Legacy VTK file of the C-alpha trace (Angstrom):
# vtk DataFile Version 3.0
C-alpha trace
ASCII
DATASET POLYDATA
POINTS 155 float
10.713 -9.079 22.077
11.037 -10.132 18.415
8.945 -13.177 17.582
10.675 -15.946 15.607
10.369 -15.442 11.830
8.914 -11.950 12.301
10.699 -8.881 11.029
11.116 -5.633 12.919
8.792 -2.819 11.850
11.753 -0.508 11.233
12.759 -2.844 8.367
9.411 -2.448 6.576
10.446 0.146 3.983
13.722 -1.579 3.143
11.954 -4.924 2.723
9.300 -3.352 0.466
11.929 -1.771 -1.761
13.803 -5.069 -1.814
10.731 -6.771 -3.267
10.775 -4.328 -6.154
14.490 -4.903 -6.699
13.832 -8.659 -6.811
10.861 -8.295 -9.181
12.558 -8.409 -12.548
9.156 -8.679 -14.180
7.336 -5.959 -12.194
4.565 -4.524 -14.334
4.344 -0.750 -14.083
0.570 -1.102 -14.426
-2.128 -1.279 -11.731
-2.095 -5.092 -11.872
1.564 -5.003 -10.850
0.653 -3.015 -7.769
-1.686 -5.650 -6.366
0.772 -8.439 -7.111
3.578 -6.563 -5.344
1.348 -6.032 -2.291
0.396 -9.709 -2.306
4.102 -10.575 -2.073
4.676 -7.945 0.627
1.808 -9.343 2.702
3.718 -12.615 3.144
6.290 -10.832 5.329
5.299 -11.031 8.977
6.218 -8.138 11.250
6.584 -8.086 15.013
3.485 -6.070 15.886
1.062 -6.404 18.808
-1.545 -9.129 18.544
-4.480 -6.749 17.993
-6.655 -6.442 14.901
-5.516 -2.975 13.851
-1.750 -3.450 14.293
-1.216 -4.639 10.698
-3.664 -3.355 8.092
-3.925 -2.350 4.456
-5.263 0.708 2.676
-6.342 1.065 -0.966
-6.750 4.638 -2.103
-6.872 6.808 -5.178
-7.758 10.333 -6.197
-6.427 13.766 -7.057
-3.414 14.829 -5.034
-2.876 18.542 -4.476
0.580 18.391 -2.913
2.633 17.912 -6.092
3.911 20.731 -8.310
2.045 19.257 -11.297
-1.622 18.171 -11.308
-1.429 14.528 -10.190
-3.703 11.520 -9.716
-2.474 8.929 -7.208
-3.237 5.210 -6.951
-1.754 3.487 -3.924
-1.791 0.482 -1.698
-0.324 0.905 1.770
0.483 -1.392 4.645
0.071 0.156 8.075
2.064 -1.269 10.975
1.905 -0.338 14.636
5.092 0.839 16.322
5.387 0.247 20.055
7.607 2.195 22.411
10.173 0.894 24.888
7.444 0.314 27.498
5.495 -1.868 25.038
2.676 0.633 24.522
1.403 2.134 21.274
3.668 4.894 19.968
2.488 5.491 16.377
1.875 3.781 13.041
3.971 3.698 9.913
2.485 3.348 6.466
4.561 1.850 3.674
3.073 3.217 0.456
3.260 1.576 -2.968
2.183 4.501 -5.139
1.609 5.222 -8.811
1.445 8.895 -9.804
-0.284 9.845 -13.053
-0.625 13.162 -14.867
-4.109 14.461 -14.079
-6.212 14.496 -17.260
-9.906 15.188 -17.810
-10.935 11.564 -17.314
-9.064 11.247 -14.012
-10.280 14.685 -12.895
-13.836 13.300 -13.001
-13.066 9.877 -11.507
-13.402 10.869 -7.885
-11.589 9.240 -5.012
-11.662 6.155 -2.824
-10.210 5.072 0.490
-10.797 1.507 1.699
-9.173 -0.304 4.629
-8.699 -4.008 5.359
-7.673 -5.462 8.716
-7.346 -9.039 9.987
-10.690 -10.060 11.384
-12.668 -8.302 8.631
-15.525 -10.318 7.171
-13.602 -11.134 3.985
-10.142 -12.647 3.680
-7.157 -10.570 2.633
-6.983 -12.460 -0.678
-10.639 -11.673 -1.430
-10.133 -8.014 -0.499
-7.014 -7.709 -2.647
-8.856 -9.371 -5.537
-11.653 -6.802 -5.182
-8.995 -4.078 -5.355
-7.561 -5.670 -8.510
-11.072 -5.713 -10.032
-11.976 -2.134 -9.027
-13.166 -0.040 -11.996
-10.300 2.431 -11.498
-7.866 -0.315 -12.491
-9.450 -0.453 -15.970
-9.400 3.344 -16.242
-5.665 3.389 -15.465
-4.697 0.253 -17.411
-3.763 2.155 -20.577
-2.396 5.284 -18.909
1.310 5.761 -18.411
2.286 6.651 -14.846
4.588 9.611 -14.316
6.354 7.677 -11.589
6.142 4.813 -9.123
7.371 5.303 -5.593
7.692 3.164 -2.472
7.874 5.434 0.540
7.051 5.519 4.236
4.912 7.890 6.248
4.125 8.113 9.943
0.532 8.283 11.154
LINES 1 156
155 0 1 2 3 4 5 6 7 8 9 10 11 12 13 14 15 16 17 18 19 20 21 22 23 24 25 26 27 28 29 30 31 32 33 34 35 36 37 38 39 40 41 42 43 44 45 46 47 48 49 50 51 52 53 54 55 56 57 58 59 60 61 62 63 64 65 66 67 68 69 70 71 72 73 74 75 76 77 78 79 80 81 82 83 84 85 86 87 88 89 90 91 92 93 94 95 96 97 98 99 100 101 102 103 104 105 106 107 108 109 110 111 112 113 114 115 116 117 118 119 120 121 122 123 124 125 126 127 128 129 130 131 132 133 134 135 136 137 138 139 140 141 142 143 144 145 146 147 148 149 150 151 152 153 154
């Protein structure tokens, strides 16, 4: 049953893209990514009341699945999807992703994958601030992304 003021998980991608449409001043820089995720985090979804039903992932590194050498910086929100019986079915991940041409500096940067879930020792705001202050953000600050994409994956 949908909780009052909570959105259905199947609306997650549309709502994320709507935030970008509404953001007339979106900065196509890493700082814009954290601000967009901060806005997205204010949307409550109808997920089970368990700690891993609504979490966030910060990740970056070389991506080998594009036709051109690519470095990816992304923030994702993972939401649990329940089946008709009310049990866990799968997760969706709504990705906010910058894609950069892979150059020598980024080739040597390495990779990172860091999760945050409600109940972690630090607040979401503190975690997101640590993401905004991560050294990779300075490395990418003056680089021009090839593209920015908001997309959804199933996990």
